[in-house]
N, C-alpha and C positions, 0 to 999 in steps of 0.2 A: 426537498432542500439539499443543496450540494454546497459543501463548505470550501469549495475551491473554484478557481476562475474557469470560465468557459474554455473548452477546447482540450482540457486535460483528461486523463483517463477516468477520473470519477465522474466528470461531466458527460463524457461519451457514454459510459455505461448507464448513467441515470437516464439519459435521453433514449437509449436503446430499450431499456425496460419500461420507461414511462410511455413510449409509443405503443408497446405491446399491451400494456394495461389500458391505455385509452381505447385501443381497438377492440379489446375483449371484455371490458367492463362497462362500456357504453357511456363513459363520461371522460372529459379531458383531464390528463395529468400534466400539470404545468411544472416545468423544471425552473427552480429559482436558485440562482447562485448567490451565496452570501460568504465570500471568501474572507479569511482572516483567522489568526490565532489557531493555526493547525486544525481548522474545521470547527472550533468551539463556538463561533458566532452562530453558525447554522445549527449546531447541536442544541444550543440554548433556545433558539427559536422553536425547535421541535419540542423540546422538553416543556416549554411554556404553552404550547398549542393545545387545543381541546383534544381529548383522547377519543376521537371519533373516526379515525382512519383516514381523514382528509389531509393530514400533514404527516409526511414521512421523511426519513433521513437516509441519504445514501451514506452508508457507514464504511469506514476505512480503518486500517490498523491503528492510526493515531488515536481514534476514539477509545480503543481498549486501554491505552496507557495515559490518557489525559489526567486521570486522578493522581497518578504518580509524578507527573511533570509540573502541573500547575497547583500552586498552594492555595489560591483564593478563588476557585471557580464557584459560581452560584448554583451549581448543580453537580450531579455525579452521573456520568453516562451509564455506568453499570447499574446504578440504583434507579435512575429516572427514565430509562427507556426499556422497551420490550422488543426482543429480536423478532423479526418477521421472516427473513429468508436470506440465505447466503446466495450470492450471484456467481462469483467466480473465484478462482485461486490460481496463482501463478508465481513464478520466481521473480526475484530481483536479480539483476545481472551485474556482476562485478566487472566494471568497464574502466579502461584507461584510454588516454589519448594515444593514438598510434605512434607518436614520436617517442613514447616511453620505450626504453630497450628491454621490455619484459614481455613474455608471451604465456607465462604460466603463473599460477598462484605462488609456488615456491620461489620462482624468480622475483616476483614482486616483493615477497617478504624479505628476501636477501637484499634486494635493492633498497628497500625502505630502511632496513636495519643499518645499512651502511651510511644512511643519510638521516639521522634522527632529527625530527622537527622540520625537515625540508620538504616533506610530502604533504600536499594539501588534499583533503577529500571533501567533496561537495555534498550538500543535501538541500532539499527544498525548505528547510527550516529546523530550528532547534526542537529536539524531541521527536522528529519524524522517524518512521521506521528505517528510512534510508540512513539517517545518522546513526541509529542504534546498531545497524549492521556494521558500520565502521567502528563503533565502540566495541562491539563484540570481537571483531577482528583484532583490535588493539589488545583486548583482554586475553585472547587465546594465543597471541603470538609474541606480545611484548614490543611490537613496533610502536614508534613514537611518531604519530601523524597529527596534523593540525586540521580541525574541523572548520569548514567554511560554510555557514548557513546562507541560503539565498531565499528570496521571496517567491518560491515556487520552483517547479521542475524545469520550466523552459529556460530561465536565465542560468540555472545551474548547468544544464546540458550545453547551452551555448558556450559557457566558459570552459567546459570540459573539452568540447570540440576545438576551441581556440587555443587550448593548452594553458589557460590561466590557472587551472587546477589539474591534478593528475589522476584522480580516482573518483569514482562514484558508483554506489550500488543502485543502479537506475531501474525504474520499473520498465517492464517490457512494452507496454502500450506506447510510451512516449520515446523509447530509444531503439527498438528493434530494427527499424528501418535504417537508422544511422549505423548500426552494426553491420547490417547487410550491405550498406553502401561503402563500407570501409572507413567511415569517418570516425568510428570508435572501435576499439578492440575488446572483445569479450573474453575475459579470462576464465570466468566460471559463473554458474548459476547457484542460487542460494537454497534451492529446494533439496530434499534428501535424495531425489532421483533426477536424472537428466531430463531436460525439457524437450517435449516432442517438437517444439517450435525452433529450438536450437540444439538438435541432437548431437552435434559434433562438439559442443562446449561441455566440459566436465563440471561436476559439482564442486563447491568449496569443500564439502565434507570428504571428498576423495583425498584431500590433502590435510584437512583439519577435521578429524572425526568429531561429530557432535555439532558442528556448525550447521544450522538450519534456520531459514526464515522464509515466509511466504508473504506474497502481496495479495491480499484478499479484499473483496468488496461484498457488501450486503445491504440490506434494508432493515431499518428499525422504525419503531413508532413510539409515541409517548407512553409512559407507564399507564397501566389500567385501561388501555385500549381493549375493547371487548374481544374475547377469544374467537368468536365467530367471524369477526372482521379480520383478525390476524390470520385465521385459517383460510379465508377466502383469498386474501392477498398472497399467502404462501402458495396456495394451489395454482394461482394464475402465474406467479413468477416461476414456479417449477415447470409449468407448461411451456413458458417462454424458453426456458433453458433446454427443453427437449426438442425445440423446433430447429430443424436443420439450418435455416437461414440465420437464426440468432447464434447458434453454435459456430457457424462459419464466420460470423462477424467477430465473435469473441476470439476465435482462433487467429484471425487476422491481426488482432491486437496482442497476440502472444499470451493469451490467458485462457483457461479452460472453464467451461460451465461446471458448476458444482451445486446441485440441488440438495435439498434436505428439509427437515422439519424445523420449526422455530426452536424447539428444545435442543436439537443438534447444534444449531447456530449459537444458542446461548452458552452451551458447554464449551464450544470452540473459543468464543470471545473470552470467557473466564480463564481458560488455559493460556491464551495469548497474553492476557493482562498479568497473570502470575509470572510467566516466563520473562517477559520484557521488563516488568517492574524491578526484577532483581538486577538486570543489566543497568537500568537507570540509576538504581541506588549505588551500585558498585562504581559506576563511571561518574556519578555526581552530575547527571544531566538535569538541567533546569531550563525552563522556557526563558 
């Protein structure tokens, strides 16, 4: 289950891993897209499915904070799913339209402070990690920007390229080619270290110490899925991530393979939930 439309980064990664699992476990893995509500429609379908390993969820950062953003969910991602494996980890990229007269993070901050309420920053939806990066920037710098939520990455990037909005913390799979083509200008990446895929681009933390965000993907299963099934799936996904062809495909999307145990992934999700829930509370973010 993928909670987003076909063609986006979550869908691409699900199909990449699904094909590997089909080839190596001897039965087909079907990718089903159920977009909507920041992935919660697909998540609820997985939560309600039998805990037999036959229904899995492609997890994204939005899953970790869904409990903090939505008041009336019929489930809790943290309580009702079991981590299987992390797939990849990469930066978000702080990007502006090339018409903006700024080339660095400090220049952008100064420009925005001179124009309170006049800078629009795009995201693929309320409560998305991309919005939360914008909210974190506002909190750490005091800039006054207007959040403009869209119905997905594609329309947000389209308007950023067209100049309808001025800023977006975009994911690398959907935007890196626009940066390379000069249609967007990358000011910084959000990881604590520079990205091997955009090595010339500094990190936000080089100018704002403590600013860090990662764009990660993984796989989860319904709660109470047998540990031997979780273990088998984890083993095969980690094998995929060690394969040179899969690693090259991930690199082409601007993200790095990141294998590990189910327990490691669970600890990572819990830490992400704690960190970003604080930002959500302070910024008053609601779906």
